[in-house]
C-alpha positions in Angstrom: -8.3 -18.4 8.0 -9.8 -15.2 8.3 -6.5 -13.7 7.3 -6.0 -15.9 5.0 -9.4 -14.5 3.4 -8.8 -10.6 3.8 -4.3 -11.0 3.2 -4.3 -7.6 1.7 -6.3 -5.3 2.8 -10.2 -6.2 4.9 -12.9 -5.2 2.7 -17.2 -5.6 2.8 -17.2 -8.3 0.6 -13.9 -9.7 2.3 -15.9 -9.6 5.8 -18.8 -10.8 4.9 -17.1 -13.6 2.9 -15.7 -14.4 6.5 -18.9 -13.9 8.4 -20.2 -17.3 5.9 -17.3 -19.2 6.0 -17.1 -19.0 9.9 -20.6 -19.6 9.7 -21.4 -16.7 11.7 -25.0 -15.0 12.2 -24.2 -11.7 10.8 -27.1 -10.2 12.3 -25.7 -10.6 15.3 -22.9 -9.0 14.5 -24.8 -6.0 12.1 -27.3 -5.8 16.0 -23.7 -5.0 18.1 -21.9 -2.2 16.0 -25.7 -0.4 15.5 -25.5 -0.9 19.5 -22.3 1.6 19.6 -24.1 5.1 17.8 -25.1 7.2 20.6 -28.6 7.7 18.1 -29.7 6.2 15.0 -28.1 8.3 12.7 -24.7 6.7 11.8 -23.0 9.9 12.4 -23.7 10.2 15.1 -21.1 10.0 18.6 -19.6 6.3 18.4 -19.3 5.2 22.5 -16.3 3.0 21.3 -14.1 5.2 19.4 -15.3 7.7 22.0 -13.7 5.5 24.6 -10.6 4.9 22.0 -9.8 8.5 22.1 -10.4 8.8 25.6 -7.7 6.2 26.6 -5.5 7.7 23.8 -5.8 10.8 25.8 -4.8 8.7 29.3 -2.6 6.5 28.8 -0.6 9.0 26.1 -1.0 5.8 23.6 -1.4 7.7 20.5 1.4 6.6 19.4 2.4 3.3 18.0 3.2 0.9 18.6 2.2 1.0 22.3 0.1 -1.8 24.4 -1.0 -0.8 27.9 -1.1 -3.1 31.1 -2.6 -2.9 34.2 -2.7 1.6 33.0 0.9 1.4 32.2 1.8 2.1 28.4 4.1 0.6 26.5 5.8 2.0 23.3 8.6 1.8 21.3 11.0 -1.4 19.5 8.3 -4.0 21.0 8.4 -8.3 20.1 5.2 -10.3 20.4 7.8 -11.7 23.6 8.3 -8.3 24.9 4.9 -8.0 25.0 3.7 -11.0 25.9 6.8 -11.3 29.3 5.6 -7.9 30.2 1.9 -9.2 30.9 3.8 -12.8 32.6 5.0 -9.7 35.4 2.0 -8.2 35.5 0.9 -10.9 36.8 0.7 -11.2 40.8 0.6 -15.1 40.9 2.6 -16.2 37.6 -0.6 -18.3 35.3 2.0 -21.8 33.9 1.5 -20.5 31.0 4.3 -17.5 31.4 6.5 -20.4 33.4 6.2 -22.9 30.8 7.2 -19.9 28.0 10.4 -19.0 29.9 
């Protein structure tokens, strides 16, 4: 539903509209976002962005498209089916949903 509301691009107005439509407490979201910053300054280091940047360095997934499954980076031409197949193959015991899909 949110994709329908924010079809062209995600803006503040679109986000607020989606949050209200889904009856989500925006204070919880604001607090979550605020907690990702190291200090009270919005220009301070953001822990989430720093973690993503470190993962880009560690796994080399700054090239798109890419996905990391169990610490192994897959990149290049991917389809949803390729990714689903890789996720299913990563399990020691294949889940029922994977068997049904195959």
